[in-house]
N, C-alpha and C positions, 0 to 999 in steps of 0.2 A: 358429157359422154354418159351413155346409159349404163347403170350399174349392172354387173353380171349377177345372174341368179345363182345363189349358193345351193348346190344340189347335194344332199346327204346320200351317199351311196352306202346302203346298209347291207352287210354281207356276213357270211359264216353261219353261226347258229348251232343250237343243240340238236343236231340232226345227222343221220347217216349220210345225208346229202351235202355235208359241210364242204367237202373238197370241190364238189360241182359248183357250189355257190362262189367260191373263190375264183374259179376259172371264168365264170360268167361275169363277175364283178370287174375283173381285169379288162375284159372286152368292152363292157359298158363304159368304164373310165376312159379307155382309149378312144372310143367312138364319140365321147362327149365333146361338143364344139367348145373349145377353150376360149373362143372370142365371145361366147354368150354365157358360159357357165363356169363357175368355180366349184370343183368337186370337194366335198368334205367327207372323208372316209370314216365310217363307223363300223368297226368289226365286232362280231360277237364270237367269242371263242367257244370251244366245245363244252366248257363248264358253264356257259351261259353268261359270262361276264361281258359287259359292254365296254369296249376299249376306246380310249380317247383318240381323237382324229390323228394326231401325230404317230401314235403307236399303231393305229389301224393301218396307216399307209405303209409302214414298215412290215406289218403282218401280211398285208396283201402281196407284198413283193417277194415273200418267201417262196421258194420253188416247190413244185408238186411233190418232190421227194420228202419234204418235211413241212407240210402245210399247216399243221395244227398246233405247233408250239409257239406261243406268243413270246415276245421279248420279255426278259426278266424285268422286274420292278415296273411293270407297265401301269400307267394310270388308267383308272376305270371311270366310266361315267354312270350316273344313276339313271337318267332318262332325258328325253327331250324336255326343254323348258316350255311352258305354255306359249301357244301362238308362234312356235318356231323361233323364239328369241335366242336359242342356242342350246348347248348341251351342258348339263350340270356335272361337274367332276366330283367324284366321291371324296377326294381328299381335301379340296378347298372350297367346293361349292361355286367356283368361278363360272361365269357364263362365257363361252367361247364363240361369239359371233352368231348372227341370225342365220337360220336355215330356212330357205324359201320353200323347198319341196324335198321330199324324201323319195328315193328310188330303192325300194326293197328288192335286192337281188338275193333273195333267200329261197331255198328249196326245201320242201318237207315240213314236218312238225316244227312248231315254235318259230314260224316265219311265213309259211305259205298257207297256214290253216286258220287265219283270222286273229291269232293272238297278237302279233305285232301290229296288225291293222287296227285292232281295238285300242292299243296303246297310243298309236299315232293320232287316232280320232280324239282320244282324251286330251292329248297334247295340242289339239287343234292345228295340226300341221298337214298340208296337202301331201298326198302320197300317190305314187304310180300303182296302177293295177286295181284289182277287185277290192271291194270293201269287206267288212267282217263276215257277212252272211255268204257272199259269193265265194270268198276264200275258204270258209269252213266247209261249205258244200262241195267245192271243187276238190278238196283234200280227201274227203271221205267217200271212197268209191261206192260203198253200199248206199248211202243217202243219195249220192249223185245219180246212180242208176235208177233208184226208185223215183226220183223226180223226173228224170228223162222218160221213164215208162209212163208216168202220170201225164206227161205232156204229149204222149203219143209218138215219141221218138224211139225207134228200135235200138236195142242193145243186145249183146250176147247174153245167153242164159247164164245165171249165176246162183250160187248158194253162199250164205254167210254163216260162218262159225265163230262163236265167241270163246274166249279162253275158259276152259273148264267144261265146255260142251263136247259131246261125242258126235262124230260124223263118220260112219263106217264107209270104207272105200267102195264096197259093193253097192251100197245104197246111193252114193254119189254117182257112181258109174252108170247106174240105171237112168238117172236124170240127165246127166251131162255127157255121157260117153267118155271115151278116151281117144287120144290124149286130152289132157285138160291142164289148165294153169292154176297155180296157187300163188297168191300174192297178199302182202299186208294191205289192209283196207286204207290205212293212212300213211302212205309213203309213195314216193315217185322214183324216177330215174332207174326203174327196173330193179331196185334193191329189194332183196328178199323174195324175188320172183323165181318160180321153178316150173318147168314143163314136166308133167307127170304121165307115165304110161302104165304103171303097175302099182300094186299095193305097197311094196317096199319103198318105191320113190315117193308115193303119196304120204306115207308116215314120216319120212325124212323131210319132205317139203313142208308139211304142216308145222313140224317142230321148228324148222328154220324160219318160216314166216312169223310164227309167234314170238321169235326173238326180237322182232321189230315192232309188233303191235299186239293189242289184246283182242283184235277183231281181224279175221282173215276172210278173203274172198276166194271162192273156188269157182272157176269160170270155164265154160266150154271153149274148146279150141275151134276157131273159125277158119275154115279152109278158104283162103282168098288173099287179096292184096292189102297192104297197109298203106293207107293214104292219110295225109295230114293237111290241115288248113288253118291258117292264122286269122285271127279276128282282132279288130281294132276299133275302139269307139266307146262312147257312153250310151246315151239314149238311142243313137242311130248307128249301131256298129256295122262295119263292112268286112267282107272276107277277102283274103288274098287268093291268088291262084293256088290250087292244091299242089302238094308235092308227094312223091311216092318214095317209100323206103325199099330199096333193093338190098336185101339182107344176104350176107355171106354166112350167117349163122342161123340157128333154129328160131331164135326170136330176138327182138330188139333189146339186147342186154345192156348193162351199165357200160361195159367196155366199148360196145358199138356206138353208144350215144356220146361218150365223152373222151375216150382214150384212143382207141384204134380207128383211125380214119379210113382204113381199108375194110373194116368189118361191115360198113354200111355205105352204099353209094346212093345218094339222093338223086332223084330225077325230078327236076323242077323246070317247067310245069310237069305234072304227072301225065303219063301217056294214057289218057282216058278221053272218052268222047265229050263233045261240048255239052251234051245233055247230062251226062254223069257229073261233069264239072259243075254245072249249075245246081244240080241236086245237092252235091256236097257243100257248095258254098251256102245255099239256103239252109241246109241242115246245121251247118256250123254256126250260123247266126241264130237260128232257132234254139240250139242247145245253149249258146252263150246267154241268151235272154232267159230261157227257162231256169237256168242255174243262177240267175241274179248276178251275173258278172258285169264288170265294167273295166274300161281301160284296155286290157289285153287278155288274150287267151289263145291257146293252141288246142284245136279239137282234133282228136285222133279217130280214124275210121277204119273199119274193115269193109272191103268190097268183096263179098263172098262170090264163089264161082257160080252160084245159082242166081246172081244178080242182086241179092239183098245188099243194102247199104246200112251198116250198123255203126252207131257211135260207140267207140271204146271208152274214151274218157276225155276230160278237159284238163289242161294245165293252166292255172291262173298266173303262175310266174314261170313261163317256159324258159328253157335254157337259152343263154346268150353267149355260149362259147363260140369259138371260131368254126365249129362244125354243126352248130345248132340249127334246126329247121325253121324256127319262128322268124328270125331276121332274114334268113335266106329266101323264104317264100315271099316276104315283103320286097326284098331286093328284086326278085323276078317279077313283081307286080309294079315296079317303077318307083319304089320308096327305098332310098338308100338307108344304110344302118344309122348314119348320123341324123337323117331326117326323121327316121322312126323314133329315135330317142327324143327329138324335138316334139314330135306329136304326142308321145306318151306323157311328157312333162306338161304339155299344154292341156291335155285331157285331165290330168290330176288337178291342176290349178282351176280349171273350169268347173269340175265337180265340187271342189272345196268352196268356191265362190257361190255356186248354186245352193249348196247346203247351208251356207252362212245366212242366206236370206230367209230360211225357215224360222217360223216363230217358235220361241221356247217358253212362252208365257201366254196364258189366256187373256191377260190384261195388257192393253196397249201401253 
């Protein structure tokens, strides 16, 4: 009988998106084909401690009402052992079984930004999703937009403000108009995002965004439709059918994404022409490649009323909750949730094997 692959499901993290990660991880664990895979749960609490598998499984089962409190006297692990041989516990140093591949279900800083990806590369363990560079670029909206612009891919107009810098409302208004959006450069899930119409709101929104990051993006408000497209693959990525966000609120807030199923009604496939569908799919793949991504990514677009198609951003670890768009768009494209997980694991192992063939010495 063929041995089951042991899949490390890595979740939680030191991020404002911690709770989102727990919701996504539960869904990934549920969708995992238990005839092929054995899940190994590795949770990271809000203090940054990596929890041992048994503790992590109990942590993941905690309800949303109290998701961040780890069980008392929990065992912690130091890191992955080299070549996936297991996880080293802080108290005994024991190795707890080989891990074949890691599925990082982490959102935001310290998980989606290349930090964990670098650790896993050092540990020589295959992992799902973008590598160090693609993850870091995908997390930083400022760098992301500059790279897209350099690749000739249109984005909304934006201004970047660093902590300690001054950006007067009237000066910003002359460039971007109003209303406008203010958001932390390195965060997702619409956390820290505000829609601004006047100077009072502008001052409050800047202060709020700087609570989450030292760099803030100020962006024009695009009058149009919000379309998303899922991308899957390594060297030859492919795009799903696009989906449209039909919002019941002013913008796609945290609540609309993860909590209130009535706040956003997805339309999949999006009600757009075949020509626009093809343009969006081609742009999604082009953005995925320009930003050095691998494995998976959800590319978000604005289709303006004047016909322009603008890339808003890419998410290198998109949500996997029960209302998340990434798996839903693949389901509409003929790839079930379970088969999607299979493909992502396959891509992770394929990339790892390809990289293992690279020379690490000038001498044979």
